[in-house]
C-alpha positions in Angstrom: 93.1 124.0 98.4 90.8 123.1 101.1 88.1 120.3 101.2 86.1 119.4 104.3 88.8 117.0 105.7 92.1 118.0 103.8 94.0 121.2 103.4 96.8 121.3 100.9 99.0 124.5 100.3 100.9 124.2 96.9 103.9 126.6 96.6 104.2 128.6 93.3 107.9 128.2 93.8 108.6 124.7 92.6 104.9 123.7 92.1 104.7 121.1 94.9 102.8 120.9 98.2 104.4 123.0 100.9 101.8 122.1 103.6 99.4 119.1 103.8 97.0 118.5 106.7 94.7 115.6 106.8 91.7 115.5 109.4 89.3 112.8 110.5 86.3 115.2 110.1 86.0 118.9 109.3 89.4 120.5 109.7 87.8 123.7 111.1 86.7 121.6 114.0 89.6 121.8 116.6 88.4 118.7 118.3 88.8 116.2 115.4 91.9 114.1 115.2 94.5 115.5 112.5 97.7 114.6 111.0 100.4 116.9 109.5 102.0 115.3 106.6 104.0 118.1 105.1 105.0 121.4 106.8 107.7 123.8 106.2 109.7 122.5 109.1 108.7 118.8 109.0 108.0 116.2 106.3 108.6 117.2 102.6 107.7 116.5 99.1 110.6 117.5 96.6 111.7 117.0 93.1 114.4 114.5 92.8 117.2 114.4 90.2 120.6 112.6 90.0 122.4 116.1 89.7 121.8 118.9 92.1 121.7 121.5 89.4 118.6 119.9 87.8 117.0 119.4 91.2 117.6 123.1 92.1 116.2 124.3 88.8 113.0 122.3 89.3 112.7 123.5 92.8 113.2 127.3 91.8 110.8 127.2 88.9 108.2 129.9 89.5 104.5 129.1 88.5 101.3 130.9 88.2 98.3 129.1 89.6 94.6 128.8 88.4 92.0 127.2 90.6 88.5 126.1 89.7 86.0 123.8 91.2 83.8 120.9 90.1 81.1 119.1 92.0 83.6 116.3 92.7 86.9 118.2 93.4 89.0 121.3 93.7 91.4 121.7 90.9 94.6 123.7 90.7 96.8 124.0 87.7 100.3 125.6 87.9 102.0 126.8 84.8 105.7 128.0 84.7 106.0 131.8 84.3 109.0 131.1 82.0 109.2 128.1 79.8 112.4 126.0 80.0 113.7 125.2 76.6 110.4 125.9 74.9 108.7 123.2 77.2 105.8 124.1 79.4 105.6 121.6 82.3 102.1 122.0 83.8 101.5 120.6 87.5 97.9 119.7 88.1 96.2 118.9 91.4 92.7 117.5 92.0 91.5 117.4 95.6 88.5 115.2 96.2 85.6 116.7 98.0 84.4 113.4 99.4 87.6 111.7 100.5 91.2 112.1 101.6 92.5 111.7 98.0 94.7 114.1 96.1 95.5 113.3 92.5 98.5 114.7 91.1 99.5 115.0 87.4 103.1 116.2 87.3 105.4 117.0 84.3 109.0 116.8 84.8 112.2 116.1 82.9 112.5 112.5 81.9 114.4 110.3 84.3 113.8 112.6 87.3 111.2 111.9 90.1 109.3 113.0 93.1 110.6 112.4 96.6 108.4 112.0 99.7 109.9 112.2 103.1 108.0 111.5 106.3 108.4 113.8 109.3 108.7 113.5 113.0 104.9 114.5 113.3 103.9 111.4 111.3 105.5 109.2 114.2 103.0 108.2 116.8 103.7 109.3 120.4 106.2 106.9 121.9 105.0 104.4 124.5 107.2 102.6 127.0 107.6 98.7 127.4 105.4 96.6 125.2 103.4 99.6 124.2 106.3 100.6 121.9 104.8 98.3 119.3 102.2 100.9 118.7 104.5 103.8 118.0 106.0 102.8 114.7 105.8 104.0 111.0 106.3 101.3 108.4 106.8 101.4 104.6 104.1 99.2 103.1 102.4 98.0 99.9 98.8 97.2 99.8 97.3 95.1 97.1 94.6 92.6 96.6 96.4 90.1 98.9 96.5 92.6 101.9 99.3 94.7 103.3 103.0 93.8 103.1 106.1 95.4 104.5 108.6 96.5 102.0 111.4 98.4 104.0 114.1 97.8 106.5 113.3 99.0 110.1 116.7 100.4 110.6 118.7 102.7 108.1 119.1 101.3 104.7 118.1 101.5 101.1 115.7 99.2 99.0 116.3 99.5 95.4 114.7 97.7 92.5 111.1 98.2 93.7 108.3 99.0 91.3 105.0 100.8 91.9 101.9 100.0 89.8 98.4 100.6 89.4 97.7 97.2 91.1 99.0 98.4 94.5 99.2 101.3 96.8 102.7 102.0 98.2 103.8 104.4 101.0 103.8 104.8 104.7 101.5 104.0 107.6 101.5 104.7 111.3 99.1 103.3 113.8 96.3 105.5 112.8 97.3 107.4 109.7 98.5 106.4 106.2 100.2 108.1 103.2 99.8 105.9 100.3 100.4 106.4 96.5 98.9 104.6 93.5 100.5 105.5 90.1 98.6 105.2 86.8 101.4 103.3 85.3 104.3 101.0 86.5 107.2 103.2 87.8 110.6 102.5 89.5 110.5 103.1 93.2 113.3 103.7 95.6 112.9 103.4 99.4 115.3 104.8 102.0 114.9 104.3 105.6 116.7 107.2 107.1 116.2 106.2 110.8 113.7 104.1 112.7 110.3 105.4 111.8 111.6 107.9 109.2 111.3 106.9 105.6 111.8 108.4 102.2 110.3 107.2 98.9 111.2 108.2 95.4 109.0 107.7 92.3 111.0 108.0 89.0 109.4 109.3 85.8 111.1 107.7 82.8 108.8 109.4 80.2 108.6 112.7 82.1 105.1 112.5 83.7 103.8 111.2 86.9 100.1 110.5 87.3 99.6 109.6 91.1 96.6 109.1 93.3 97.4 109.8 96.9 95.5 108.7 99.8 96.5 110.7 103.0 94.0 110.0 105.8 93.0 107.9 108.7 93.4 104.1 108.8 89.5 103.8 109.4 87.1 101.6 107.6 84.7 104.2 106.0 87.5 106.5 104.9 89.4 103.6 103.3 86.5 101.9 101.7 85.2 105.0 100.0 88.5 105.2 98.1 89.2 101.5 97.3 88.3 98.2 98.8 91.9 97.2 98.7 92.9 100.0 101.1 90.9 98.3 103.8 93.7 95.7 103.8 95.5 98.1 106.0 93.1 97.2 109.0 94.4 94.4 111.2 96.9 93.5 108.5 99.2 91.3 110.6 96.4 88.8 111.5 95.5 85.5 109.8 92.6 86.2 107.5 89.8 84.5 109.7 91.0 86.4 112.7 91.0 89.5 110.6 87.3 89.1 109.7 86.6 88.4 113.4 88.4 91.8 114.1 86.1 93.5 111.6 83.1 91.9 113.1 84.0 93.3 116.5 84.8 96.6 115.2 81.3 96.9 113.7 79.8 95.6 116.8 81.6 98.1 118.9 80.6 100.9 116.5 77.0 99.8 116.8 77.1 99.8 120.6 78.8 103.1 120.8 76.2 104.7 118.5 73.5 103.6 121.0 75.2 104.5 124.2 77.2 107.6 123.1 80.4 106.6 124.9 83.3 104.7 123.5 84.5 103.6 126.9 81.0 102.4 128.0 80.8 100.7 124.6 84.0 98.7 125.3 82.6 97.5 128.7 79.4 96.4 127.0 81.3 94.8 124.1 83.0 92.6 126.7 79.7 91.5 128.0 78.3 91.1 124.5 81.2 88.8 123.6 80.6 86.7 126.8 76.9 86.3 126.0 77.7 85.3 122.4 80.2 82.8 123.5 78.1 81.4 126.4 76.8 78.4 124.6 80.3 77.2 123.8 81.9 78.3 127.1 79.1 76.4 129.0 80.0 73.2 127.3 83.8 73.9 127.8 83.1 74.6 131.6 81.2 71.2 131.8 84.1 69.5 130.2 86.5 71.3 132.5 84.5 70.0 135.5 84.6 66.5 134.2 88.3 66.7 133.9 88.7 68.2 137.4 86.7 65.4 139.0 88.8 62.8 137.1 91.9 64.5 138.2 90.8 64.6 141.9 90.1 60.9 141.8 93.3 60.0 140.1 95.7 62.5 141.9 96.2 60.6 145.1 96.9 57.3 143.2 99.2 58.9 140.7 101.2 60.7 143.5 101.7 57.3 145.2 102.9 55.7 141.9 105.3 58.6 141.4 106.5 58.2 145.0 107.1 54.4 144.9 108.0 53.6 141.2 110.2 54.8 138.5 110.7 54.4 134.7 108.6 51.8 132.7 107.0 50.3 135.9 105.6 53.6 136.8 104.2 54.1 133.3 102.5 50.9 133.2 100.9 51.5 136.6 99.9 55.0 135.5 98.1 53.6 132.5 96.4 50.8 134.6 95.2 53.5 137.0 93.6 55.5 134.0 92.0 52.2 132.8 90.5 51.3 136.1 89.1 54.8 136.5 87.7 54.7 133.0 89.6 57.7 132.0 91.5 58.1 128.7 95.1 59.2 129.1 94.5 62.2 126.9 91.4 63.3 128.8 93.0 66.5 129.9 92.8 67.9 126.4 89.1 68.4 127.0 90.0 71.1 129.4 91.6 73.0 126.5 88.2 73.6 124.8 87.7 76.9 126.9 91.2 78.0 125.9 90.5 77.2 122.2 87.3 79.2 122.3 88.7 82.3 124.2 92.1 82.8 122.6 90.8 83.6 118.9 88.3 86.2 120.5 91.0 87.5 122.8 93.3 88.1 119.9 90.7 89.7 117.7 89.2 92.0 120.4 92.8 93.3 121.4 93.9 93.8 117.9 90.7 95.5 117.1 91.0 97.9 120.1 94.8 98.6 119.4 93.9 99.7 115.8 90.6 101.3 116.3 90.8 104.9 115.1 87.6 105.9 116.8 89.4 105.6 120.1 92.1 108.1 119.3 91.8 111.0 121.6 88.6 109.9 123.2 88.3 110.0 127.0 86.4 108.0 129.5 86.2 108.6 133.3 89.7 109.7 134.3 91.2 108.4 131.1 92.1 111.2 128.7 92.8 109.0 125.6 91.6 105.4 125.3 94.3 105.0 122.6 97.1 105.5 125.2 97.8 104.3 128.7 95.4 105.8 131.2 98.1 107.9 133.0 96.4 108.8 136.2 99.3 110.6 137.6 102.9 111.6 136.5 105.6 109.9 138.7 108.6 111.9 139.8 110.8 109.4 138.3 111.1 107.0 135.3 111.0 103.3 135.8 112.7 101.0 133.1 110.1 99.4 130.8 107.2 101.0 132.9 107.9 104.6 132.1 107.1 107.6 134.1 103.2 107.4 134.5 101.1 105.8 137.1 98.4 103.7 135.2 95.6 102.8 137.3 93.7 100.4 135.1 96.3 97.6 135.1 96.1 97.7 139.0 92.2 97.5 138.9 92.5 94.6 136.4 94.8 92.7 138.5 93.0 93.2 141.6 89.7 91.9 140.1 91.6 88.9 138.7 93.1 88.1 142.2 89.7 88.7 144.0 88.1 86.1 141.5 90.9 83.6 142.1 90.5 84.0 145.9 86.7 83.3 146.1 86.6 80.9 143.2 86.0 77.3 144.5 85.8 74.4 142.2 83.8 71.7 143.9 85.2 69.2 141.6 88.7 69.7 142.8 90.3 68.5 145.9 92.1 70.9 148.3 95.5 70.3 146.8 94.5 70.9 143.2 92.3 73.9 144.3 95.5 75.5 145.8 97.5 74.8 142.7 94.8 76.2 140.5 94.7 79.4 142.6 98.5 79.8 142.4 98.3 79.5 138.6 95.6 82.1 138.5 97.8 84.5 140.7 100.7 84.0 138.2 98.5 84.6 135.3 97.2 87.8 136.9 100.7 89.0 137.3 101.6 88.1 133.7 98.8 90.1 132.4 99.8 93.1 134.6 103.3 93.2 133.1 101.8 92.7 129.7 99.1 95.3 129.9 100.7 98.0 132.0 102.0 100.1 129.0 99.2 99.2 126.7 96.5 101.6 125.5 93.7 102.0 127.9 91.0 100.8 125.6 92.6 97.3 125.6 93.1 97.3 129.4 89.5 98.5 130.0 88.2 95.6 127.8 90.1 93.0 129.9 89.3 94.6 133.2 85.5 94.5 132.2 86.0 91.0 131.2 87.4 90.1 134.7 84.5 92.0 136.3 81.9 89.9 134.4 83.9 86.7 135.4 83.9 87.8 139.0 80.1 88.4 138.9 79.7 85.0 137.3 81.8 83.3 140.2 79.7 85.2 142.8 76.4 84.0 141.3 77.7 80.5 141.1 78.5 80.6 144.7 75.2 82.2 145.6 73.1 79.6 143.8 75.2 76.5 144.0 
């Protein structure tokens, strides 16, 4: 069975899918991202029974297949060549022409079930360091309240679960999902065989399984055309307001990309667009920061003298007196947090959006082969703990721009000592971001590098027209 974006080969020996391929576009286009869900040597869908003899009998049943088409789907019906005990158990598959959905109506002995096992190909390519967070496969449930994890990360069994029409249950990686929605409530068993390798079993107490299976990309349009609930897989770890901010940035990036024709350039322009959108707020925050800096410059010599000469309660009283005489509230420094409060939510939303943006998977930009992976300019002849075996250029560029901005940035409202302290803090922050981002996907690092470039341009313009 083959639709535009899904290929499913169903075996007449056992009546179950033997091969299952999902594509983010036409499968006959070799350039589109694709995911093998089931193959003869990796991943599996099997009949499950408590005794091996029953399971073997179900797996060895020989079927004849008939296939017909409707405007909406490709339909295959498999009937056993020999009826067992006078009972004909028909297996029916309906592959949607317009989505990544396969509907399965399976007839089997009461009390038996269907077992789905993920394979090694479903596991994303491993990344070193902090990038390992993007290389996992999780067992999840998606309902009206969003996505929830249901399984252990290490080996183990979770019994007593149920699957129902109110939720989708299955597996998801960074960019692909394999989710099942039954027509009726069913017992569900989850086994975690190893990290990122899971097995799910749906039991059929009455001898029939009616399952709707989504096997496709974790991407807005593909999910939304099937069910609004499935979009809950997007940016699922975030607080709901941040998640909506992520979706807004996702659509903005898509709009920019459709105009410029380059995902990498779109990321650079997205960084600029975010700065322009936030400018009215950041302008106020910058003004408040300058006020704090001026007050701090006035107070700093006097406070240093108090700390040098006095201790304890007397030092505290003199400090408060200094604030009163300068007309500064003791909590005035909290005004400087305004810029932080503005930037952090946007920072989190932008990075989560870029980390989970399916449109970046396999897309190159300049020397970067894949914006969804580290930029990997060159292969090192050795492997460094945490950093891996690749030379990633973008983090070095990002850090260099940050340090350059710190060197030339001069706050007129700060005295020399406070300027030196601020510059030292900026250097430490640049180092921290280098360590954090070195193993991160290039799309995320490109965004922050562009953000630093726009900040550097702002600093240069401020110096030029000050």
